[in-house]
C-alpha positions in Angstrom: -18.9 12.8 14.8 -19.5 13.0 11.4 -20.3 10.2 9.0 -17.2 9.1 7.3 -17.4 9.5 3.5 -17.7 6.9 1.1 -14.2 6.8 -0.2 -12.6 6.9 3.1 -15.1 4.1 3.9 -14.1 2.4 0.3 -10.3 3.0 1.6 -10.7 1.5 4.6 -11.7 -1.9 3.4 -9.1 -2.2 0.5 -6.4 -1.6 3.1 -7.8 -4.1 5.1 -8.3 -6.5 2.1 -4.7 -6.0 1.3 -3.2 -7.0 4.7 -5.4 -10.8 4.3 -3.0 -12.3 1.8 0.7 -11.2 2.5 1.5 -12.9 5.5 1.0 -16.2 4.0 1.6 -15.8 0.2 5.3 -14.3 1.5 6.6 -17.3 2.5 6.1 -19.1 -0.9 9.4 -17.8 -2.2 11.4 -18.6 0.6 9.7 -21.8 2.1 12.5 -24.2 0.3 15.2 -21.7 2.2 13.4 -21.7 5.3 13.1 -25.7 5.4 16.6 -26.0 4.8 17.9 -23.6 7.0 15.7 -24.8 10.0 15.9 -28.4 9.0 12.2 -28.9 8.7 10.3 -31.5 6.6 8.4 -30.0 4.1 5.1 -31.5 5.8 6.2 -29.6 8.8 7.1 -26.2 7.2 3.7 -26.4 5.2 2.2 -25.6 8.9 3.3 -22.1 8.3 0.7 -22.1 5.3 -1.9 -24.7 6.9 -2.1 -23.5 10.3 -3.3 -20.2 9.3 -6.0 -21.4 7.2 -7.0 -23.6 10.2 -7.7 -20.7 12.6 -9.5 -18.7 9.8 -11.8 -22.1 9.6 -12.4 -22.4 13.0 -12.6 -19.0 14.3 -14.7 -17.5 11.7 -17.9 -18.2 13.6 -17.2 -15.8 16.5 -16.9 -13.2 14.1 -20.1 -12.2 14.6 -20.4 -12.4 18.2 -17.3 -10.1 18.6 -19.0 -7.7 16.0 -22.0 -7.8 18.4 -19.5 -7.1 21.7 -16.9 -4.6 20.2 -18.6 -2.8 17.3 -17.8 -4.0 13.7 -15.2 -1.3 13.2 -13.3 -2.1 16.3 -13.1 -5.5 15.9 -11.7 -4.9 12.5 -9.5 -2.5 14.1 -8.4 -5.1 16.2 -7.6 -7.6 13.8 -5.4 -4.8 11.8 -3.2 -4.6 15.2 -2.9 -8.4 15.6 -2.0 -9.0 12.0 0.9 -6.3 12.8 2.0 -7.9 15.7 2.1 -11.3 14.0 4.2 -9.8 11.0 6.7 -7.9 13.6 7.4 -11.7 15.3 9.0 -13.0 12.2 12.0 -10.6 13.2 12.7 -13.7 15.3 11.9 -16.1 12.7 15.0 -17.9 12.9 12.7 -20.0 15.7 10.5 -22.2 13.8 8.1 -21.9 17.1 8.0 -18.2 16.4 7.5 -18.9 13.0 4.6 -21.0 13.6 3.1 -19.0 16.2 2.9 -15.8 14.0 1.1 -17.9 11.4 -1.6 -18.6 14.3 -2.1 -15.3 15.3 -2.4 -14.0 11.6 -5.0 -16.7 10.6 -7.0 -15.7 13.9 -7.3 -12.3 13.2 -7.9 -13.0 9.2 -10.6 -15.3 10.7 -12.5 -12.6 12.4 -11.6 -9.9 9.6 -13.1 -12.0 6.7 -16.9 -12.2 7.9 -16.9 -8.9 9.1 -15.8 -7.3 6.1 -18.7 -9.1 3.9 -20.8 -7.4 6.6 -19.4 -4.1 6.0 -19.9 -3.9 2.2 -23.8 -5.1 3.0 -24.0 -2.1 5.6 -22.4 0.5 3.5 -22.4 -0.4 -0.4 -25.7 -2.2 -0.9 -26.1 -0.8 -4.1 -22.9 -1.2 -5.2 -22.2 -4.5 -4.0 -20.8 -6.4 -7.3 -18.1 -3.6 -7.8 -17.2 -2.9 -4.3 -16.7 -6.8 -4.1 -14.3 -6.3 -7.2 -12.6 -3.9 -5.3 -12.2 -6.0 -2.2 -10.9 -9.4 -3.9 -9.0 -7.3 -6.3 -7.4 -5.7 -3.1 -6.8 -9.0 -1.6 -5.1 -10.5 -4.9 -3.2 -7.1 -4.7 -1.8 -8.1 -1.8 -1.4 -11.8 -2.1 0.4 -11.2 -5.2 2.5 -8.4 -3.4 3.5 -10.9 -1.0 4.6 -13.5 -3.7 6.6 -10.9 -5.7 8.3 -8.4 -3.5 9.3 -10.4 -0.6 12.2 -12.0 -2.0 13.4 -8.2 -3.6 13.1 -7.1 0.1 14.8 -10.0 1.5 18.2 -8.7 -0.6 17.5 -5.3 0.4 17.8 -6.2 4.0 21.0 -8.3 3.4 19.4 -11.5 2.3 17.6 -11.9 5.6 14.4 -13.6 5.1 13.0 -12.7 8.7 13.3 -9.0 7.9 11.8 -9.7 4.4 8.8 -11.2 6.2 8.3 -8.7 8.7 8.3 -5.8 6.3 4.6 -6.6 5.7 4.1 -5.1 9.3 4.1 -1.7 7.6 0.5 -2.0 5.4 -1.0 -3.7 8.5 0.0 -0.7 10.6 -1.4 1.8 8.0 -4.6 -0.5 8.3 -5.2 -0.3 11.8 -4.7 3.6 12.0 -7.0 3.9 8.9 -9.9 1.7 11.1 -9.2 3.5 14.2 -10.4 6.6 12.5 -13.9 5.0 11.8 -16.4 5.9 13.9 -17.8 2.5 15.6 -21.5 1.4 15.1 -22.9 -1.0 17.5 -25.7 -3.9 16.1 -29.2 -3.4 17.2 -30.6 -5.7 19.4 -33.2 -6.5 16.9 -30.8 -7.4 14.2 -28.7 -9.6 17.0 -32.0 -11.4 17.7 -33.1 -11.9 13.7 -30.0 -13.1 12.7 -28.8 -15.7 15.4 -26.6 -18.6 14.4 -24.9 -19.7 11.8 -27.1 -21.2 8.3 -25.9 -24.9 9.2 -29.7 -25.9 8.2 -29.6 -24.1 4.9 -28.6 -26.6 1.9 -27.3 -23.7 -0.3 -24.9 -22.6 2.6 -23.2 -26.2 2.7 -22.8 -25.9 -1.1 -21.5 -22.7 -1.1 -19.1 -23.8 2.0 -17.9 -26.8 -0.2 -17.2 -24.9 -2.9 -15.1 -22.2 -1.3 -13.3 -25.4 0.5 -12.3 -26.8 -2.6 -11.3 -23.3 -4.1 -9.0 -22.0 -0.8 -7.6 -25.8 -0.9 -6.4 -25.3 -4.2 -4.9 -21.8 -4.0 -3.1 -22.3 -0.2 -1.4 -25.8 -2.0 -0.6 -23.8 -5.1 0.7 -20.6 -2.9 2.6 -23.2 -0.7 3.8 -25.7 -3.5 4.0 -23.9 -6.9 7.5 -22.7 -7.1 8.8 -26.4 -5.9 6.7 -28.1 -8.6 8.0 -26.0 -11.2 11.5 -26.2 -9.7 11.5 -30.0 -9.4 10.3 -29.9 -13.1 14.0 -29.0 -14.2 12.7 -24.7 -14.2 15.5 -22.8 -12.7 14.5 -21.1 -9.3 14.0 -17.4 -10.7 12.0 -18.6 -13.8 9.8 -21.0 -10.9 9.4 -17.8 -8.5 8.5 -15.8 -11.6 5.5 -18.1 -12.9 4.2 -18.3 -9.2 4.2 -14.3 -9.2 2.8 -14.6 -12.5 0.0 -16.3 -11.1 -0.5 -14.4 -8.5 -0.8 -11.1 -10.5 -3.4 -12.6 -12.7 -5.4 -12.8 -10.1 -5.9 -9.0 -9.9 -8.0 -8.7 -13.3 -10.5 -11.5 -12.4 -11.0 -10.5 -8.9 -12.1 -7.2 -10.1 -13.9 -8.2 -13.4 -15.8 -11.1 -12.6 -17.9 -9.6 -10.0 -18.8 -6.9 -11.6 -20.0 -9.0 -14.6 -21.8 -11.5 -11.9 -23.7 -8.3 -10.6 -24.1 -6.8 -14.1 -25.4 -9.8 -16.0 -26.5 -11.9 -13.1 -24.4 -14.7 -14.1 -22.5 -15.4 -11.2 -22.9 -19.3 -11.5 -22.3 -19.7 -14.8 -19.2 -17.7 -14.4 -18.1 -20.1 -11.5 -18.5 -23.2 -13.9 -16.2 -21.4 -16.5 -13.6 -20.4 -13.9 -13.6 -24.2 -12.5 -12.8 -25.5 -16.2 -10.0 -23.3 -16.5 -8.4 -23.9 -13.2 -9.0 -27.7 -13.9 -7.3 -27.7 -17.4 -4.4 -25.5 -16.2 -4.0 -27.6 -13.2 -3.6 -30.7 -15.6 -0.9 -29.1 -17.7 1.1 -28.2 -14.2 0.8 -31.7 -13.3 1.4 -33.7 -16.4 3.2 -31.4 -18.7 4.9 -28.3 -16.5 7.3 -27.0 -18.9 5.2 -26.7 -21.8 4.3 -22.9 -22.5 4.3 -23.0 -18.6 3.9 -19.1 -18.5 0.3 -19.3 -20.5 -0.6 -21.9 -17.8 0.6 -19.9 -15.4 -1.8 -17.2 -16.4 -4.9 -19.3 -16.5 -4.5 -21.1 -13.2 -4.0 -17.2 -11.8 -6.9 -16.0 -13.5 -9.0 -19.2 -12.6 -8.6 -19.4 -9.2 -8.5 -15.8 -8.7 -12.0 -15.5 -10.2 -13.5 -18.3 -8.3 -12.1 -16.4 -4.9 -13.9 -13.5 -5.9 -16.9 -14.7 -6.9 -17.6 -16.7 -4.0 -17.3 -14.0 -1.9 -20.2 -12.5 -3.6 -22.3 -15.3 -3.0 -23.5 -14.8 0.6 -24.1 -11.0 -0.2 -27.2 -12.5 -2.5 -28.0 -15.4 -0.4 -28.8 -13.0 3.0 -30.7 -9.9 3.5 -28.9 -7.5 6.6 -25.2 -6.9 7.0 -25.1 -9.6 10.2 -26.7 -12.1 8.2 -24.6 -11.5 5.6 -21.5 -12.0 8.0 -22.8 -15.3 9.4 -23.5 -17.1 5.7 -20.0 -15.7 5.3 -18.7 -16.8 8.6 -20.0 -20.3 7.8 -18.5 -20.5 4.5 -15.0 -19.9 5.7 -15.3 -21.4 9.0 -16.2 -24.9 6.7 -13.9 -23.8 3.6 -11.1 -22.9 5.6 -10.8 -25.8 8.1 -11.3 -28.0 5.1 -9.0 -26.0 2.8 -5.9 -26.1 5.6 -5.4 -30.1 5.1 -4.3 -29.5 1.2 -0.4 -27.6 1.7 0.2 -30.5 4.3 -1.2 -33.4 2.4 0.5 -32.1 -0.5 3.9 -32.0 1.3 3.6 -35.0 3.0 2.4 -36.8 -0.3 5.8 -35.1 -1.9 7.8 -36.7 1.1 6.5 -40.2 1.0 6.1 -40.4 -3.3 9.3 -38.2 -3.7 8.1 -36.3 -6.4 5.1 -33.5 -6.7 3.3 -35.1 -9.8 1.0 -37.4 -7.4 0.0 -34.6 -5.1 -0.4 -32.2 -8.2 -2.7 -35.1 -9.5 -5.3 -34.9 -6.7 -5.2 -31.2 -6.8 -6.6 -31.6 -10.5 -9.2 -33.9 -9.7 -10.2 -31.5 -6.7 -10.3 -28.7 -9.3 -12.8 -31.0 -11.5 -14.9 -31.6 -8.4 -15.1 -27.9 -7.8 -16.4 -27.5 -11.4 -19.4 -29.9 -11.1 -20.4 -27.9 -7.4 -20.5 -24.8 -9.4 -22.9 -26.6 -12.4 -24.9 -27.9 -9.2 -25.3 -24.6 -7.8 -26.6 -23.3 -10.9 -30.3 -24.8 -10.2 -32.5 -24.5 -7.1 -34.0 -21.8 -4.6 -31.8 -18.7 -3.9 -32.7 -15.6 -2.3 -32.4 -12.1 -4.3 
């Protein structure tokens, strides 16, 4: 079989990345309605976000092993198939059990695909990593924004049926499955597997990177679950609240593409991480204490700050490890630790809302986490690191 073109490889990467977010972000515009219709508490309905994130953490270490057994490309194709099946399950979403089960399947597939897509970039785009990671993170931002922005119109299109509005995201996942089945499967060499065995638990920088990723992911998923509810509680209309959340998702797109490119071009990835942390901290403080003051501006800034933090964190393992399999393992540790911790933030935010009776208290904690994230980025500016 002829080697696939660079354009086809990039297209497959982009389509796979687009499918890593809509299954989660599509729930945000509908979460209050689903909770009311299914008579679920806010802490229980938040499991639809928390469980995928938990799976993304717990199962990430298995990604390199599956790639060794099945081949990297076929493993990612399998993940696209599982995402498709999980989203189609939401046609029966009037059952809370089915809805939560679909969330678990989504998390499992995303957990395996994430580290392997980083290894795929290291293998095929080693001379263009900053630019290609920009496309990769931009594609995830596009998928996340599309899930947030288009799910409500899709629900209306299907006669106000929210299960169908959620299940429509199976269509791009099917496209991803077909594209990855077209790529030739390349097995890892035994030498590479032997040289890169194990996750880098003994590397202090791997822990720093993982902690940073955990906080930024936790902030993203807490906002993806509860931002609309926070704005609505503050007195904004539901359409206005949804629009603000959509704005923040959309603003993740330019930062997702621009910041990895700047990091490669100028070698300033840690300074950019600090800047993103500062922007995120200030924005969250405003959403916490004065959510009705210039809300569009702070929606833009929080989207830019968190989108940039996420994109830059994806770049870090590519510069810390040498081979594609080593990059997959650094990324697997980052995702394992990061998502295992991050899954708690939507649940704890919802639980704190139930206990306190308002969203200001949990959002104060989220603001404190953003400040801690900024401090970690500052610490990572110093110390040894591989080129």
